[in-house]
ChimeraX commands (.cxc) that place a marker at each C-alpha (Angstrom):
marker #1 position 135.65,94.12,147.15 radius 0.5
marker #1 position 138.85,92.16,148.02 radius 0.5
marker #1 position 139.24,91.40,151.47 radius 0.5
marker #1 position 141.73,92.84,153.68 radius 0.5
marker #1 position 143.42,91.65,156.40 radius 0.5
marker #1 position 140.85,93.32,158.81 radius 0.5
marker #1 position 138.13,90.63,157.36 radius 0.5
marker #1 position 140.06,87.46,158.15 radius 0.5
marker #1 position 140.36,88.63,162.17 radius 0.5
marker #1 position 137.37,88.49,164.53 radius 0.5
marker #1 position 135.43,91.60,164.84 radius 0.5
marker #1 position 135.95,92.06,168.70 radius 0.5
marker #1 position 139.21,91.23,168.76 radius 0.5
marker #1 position 140.22,93.11,166.00 radius 0.5
marker #1 position 138.14,96.74,167.61 radius 0.5
marker #1 position 140.32,95.80,169.97 radius 0.5
marker #1 position 143.44,96.18,168.55 radius 0.5
marker #1 position 142.29,99.40,166.99 radius 0.5
marker #1 position 141.15,100.77,170.05 radius 0.5
marker #1 position 144.09,100.26,171.53 radius 0.5
marker #1 position 146.08,101.61,168.73 radius 0.5
marker #1 position 146.74,105.17,167.02 radius 0.5
marker #1 position 145.22,104.81,163.54 radius 0.5
marker #1 position 145.51,106.41,160.31 radius 0.5
marker #1 position 143.29,106.95,157.43 radius 0.5
marker #1 position 143.75,108.43,153.66 radius 0.5
marker #1 position 140.44,109.66,152.66 radius 0.5
marker #1 position 139.68,110.33,148.22 radius 0.5
marker #1 position 138.70,114.69,148.32 radius 0.5
marker #1 position 136.03,114.21,146.55 radius 0.5
marker #1 position 134.14,111.20,147.59 radius 0.5
marker #1 position 135.46,111.20,151.31 radius 0.5
marker #1 position 136.21,107.78,150.69 radius 0.5
marker #1 position 138.92,106.12,152.94 radius 0.5
marker #1 position 141.72,104.54,150.25 radius 0.5
marker #1 position 144.68,103.81,152.62 radius 0.5
marker #1 position 145.09,103.15,155.98 radius 0.5
marker #1 position 147.44,102.45,159.31 radius 0.5
marker #1 position 147.84,101.39,162.39 radius 0.5
marker #1 position 150.33,101.89,164.81 radius 0.5
marker #1 position 151.53,100.47,168.11 radius 0.5
marker #1 position 153.30,102.69,170.19 radius 0.5
marker #1 position 154.12,103.46,173.93 radius 0.5
marker #1 position 154.17,107.03,172.76 radius 0.5
marker #1 position 157.58,107.85,174.36 radius 0.5
marker #1 position 160.25,105.74,172.85 radius 0.5
marker #1 position 159.07,103.02,170.00 radius 0.5
marker #1 position 156.51,102.86,167.83 radius 0.5
marker #1 position 155.48,99.38,165.29 radius 0.5
marker #1 position 153.74,101.16,161.95 radius 0.5
marker #1 position 151.35,97.57,161.11 radius 0.5
marker #1 position 148.32,96.56,159.57 radius 0.5
marker #1 position 149.00,98.63,156.63 radius 0.5
marker #1 position 146.66,98.60,153.51 radius 0.5
marker #1 position 146.74,100.87,149.88 radius 0.5
marker #1 position 143.53,100.64,147.67 radius 0.5
marker #1 position 144.90,99.30,144.32 radius 0.5
marker #1 position 143.43,101.91,142.30 radius 0.5
marker #1 position 145.29,104.45,144.40 radius 0.5
marker #1 position 148.63,102.20,144.70 radius 0.5
marker #1 position 151.49,104.37,143.13 radius 0.5
marker #1 position 149.73,107.92,143.67 radius 0.5
marker #1 position 151.33,108.39,146.55 radius 0.5
marker #1 position 149.16,107.66,149.07 radius 0.5
marker #1 position 151.14,105.35,151.04 radius 0.5
marker #1 position 153.74,108.24,150.83 radius 0.5
marker #1 position 151.77,110.34,152.40 radius 0.5
marker #1 position 150.62,107.76,154.77 radius 0.5
marker #1 position 154.09,106.54,156.29 radius 0.5
marker #1 position 154.60,110.07,156.21 radius 0.5
marker #1 position 151.65,111.56,158.36 radius 0.5
marker #1 position 152.22,108.11,161.28 radius 0.5
marker #1 position 156.31,109.65,161.04 radius 0.5
marker #1 position 154.90,113.55,161.81 radius 0.5
marker #1 position 152.51,112.06,164.52 radius 0.5
marker #1 position 155.10,109.87,166.24 radius 0.5
marker #1 position 157.66,112.34,166.35 radius 0.5
marker #1 position 155.31,114.95,167.97 radius 0.5
marker #1 position 155.44,112.88,170.81 radius 0.5
marker #1 position 159.45,112.29,170.91 radius 0.5
marker #1 position 159.94,108.83,169.56 radius 0.5
marker #1 position 162.63,108.28,167.15 radius 0.5
marker #1 position 162.67,104.68,166.54 radius 0.5
marker #1 position 160.03,103.33,164.46 radius 0.5
marker #1 position 159.41,99.55,163.56 radius 0.5
marker #1 position 158.79,99.37,160.17 radius 0.5
marker #1 position 160.18,96.12,158.04 radius 0.5
marker #1 position 156.75,96.03,155.72 radius 0.5
marker #1 position 157.82,98.53,153.69 radius 0.5
marker #1 position 160.46,96.05,151.65 radius 0.5
marker #1 position 157.08,94.15,150.72 radius 0.5
marker #1 position 155.23,96.96,150.19 radius 0.5
marker #1 position 157.32,99.05,147.68 radius 0.5
marker #1 position 159.72,96.32,146.36 radius 0.5
marker #1 position 162.98,97.07,147.71 radius 0.5
marker link #1:1,2 radius 0.2
marker link #1:2,3 radius 0.2
marker link #1:3,4 radius 0.2
marker link #1:4,5 radius 0.2
marker link #1:5,6 radius 0.2
marker link #1:6,7 radius 0.2
marker link #1:7,8 radius 0.2
marker link #1:8,9 radius 0.2
marker link #1:9,10 radius 0.2
marker link #1:10,11 radius 0.2
marker link #1:11,12 radius 0.2
marker link #1:12,13 radius 0.2
marker link #1:13,14 radius 0.2
marker link #1:14,15 radius 0.2
marker link #1:15,16 radius 0.2
marker link #1:16,17 radius 0.2
marker link #1:17,18 radius 0.2
marker link #1:18,19 radius 0.2
marker link #1:19,20 radius 0.2
marker link #1:20,21 radius 0.2
marker link #1:21,22 radius 0.2
marker link #1:22,23 radius 0.2
marker link #1:23,24 radius 0.2
marker link #1:24,25 radius 0.2
marker link #1:25,26 radius 0.2
marker link #1:26,27 radius 0.2
marker link #1:27,28 radius 0.2
marker link #1:28,29 radius 0.2
marker link #1:29,30 radius 0.2
marker link #1:30,31 radius 0.2
marker link #1:31,32 radius 0.2
marker link #1:32,33 radius 0.2
marker link #1:33,34 radius 0.2
marker link #1:34,35 radius 0.2
marker link #1:35,36 radius 0.2
marker link #1:36,37 radius 0.2
marker link #1:37,38 radius 0.2
marker link #1:38,39 radius 0.2
marker link #1:39,40 radius 0.2
marker link #1:40,41 radius 0.2
marker link #1:41,42 radius 0.2
marker link #1:42,43 radius 0.2
marker link #1:43,44 radius 0.2
marker link #1:44,45 radius 0.2
marker link #1:45,46 radius 0.2
marker link #1:46,47 radius 0.2
marker link #1:47,48 radius 0.2
marker link #1:48,49 radius 0.2
marker link #1:49,50 radius 0.2
marker link #1:50,51 radius 0.2
marker link #1:51,52 radius 0.2
marker link #1:52,53 radius 0.2
marker link #1:53,54 radius 0.2
marker link #1:54,55 radius 0.2
marker link #1:55,56 radius 0.2
marker link #1:56,57 radius 0.2
marker link #1:57,58 radius 0.2
marker link #1:58,59 radius 0.2
marker link #1:59,60 radius 0.2
marker link #1:60,61 radius 0.2
marker link #1:61,62 radius 0.2
marker link #1:62,63 radius 0.2
marker link #1:63,64 radius 0.2
marker link #1:64,65 radius 0.2
marker link #1:65,66 radius 0.2
marker link #1:66,67 radius 0.2
marker link #1:67,68 radius 0.2
marker link #1:68,69 radius 0.2
marker link #1:69,70 radius 0.2
marker link #1:70,71 radius 0.2
marker link #1:71,72 radius 0.2
marker link #1:72,73 radius 0.2
marker link #1:73,74 radius 0.2
marker link #1:74,75 radius 0.2
marker link #1:75,76 radius 0.2
marker link #1:76,77 radius 0.2
marker link #1:77,78 radius 0.2
marker link #1:78,79 radius 0.2
marker link #1:79,80 radius 0.2
marker link #1:80,81 radius 0.2
marker link #1:81,82 radius 0.2
marker link #1:82,83 radius 0.2
marker link #1:83,84 radius 0.2
marker link #1:84,85 radius 0.2
marker link #1:85,86 radius 0.2
marker link #1:86,87 radius 0.2
marker link #1:87,88 radius 0.2
marker link #1:88,89 radius 0.2
marker link #1:89,90 radius 0.2
marker link #1:90,91 radius 0.2
marker link #1:91,92 radius 0.2
marker link #1:92,93 radius 0.2
marker link #1:93,94 radius 0.2
marker link #1:94,95 radius 0.2
view
């Protein structure tokens, strides 16, 4: 498996970042294997920063990333968050 961003940070620092964030995953239905992950830094009131997004290359182009972003948007919307920083999308989706 190719190294992800999480593999390049010390475990205690990464664990702390994960614990202090909202975390989202997409899972393969049959195996239950996680195929996508996103982390959101938010105050759960006005602002969210969608970061640390990863989609397994094996499922790219199969709408896993789209489902992940929709879940993030919907969850943040349930808190009343209306501003979500997501500048990385231009890099991920090539637009």
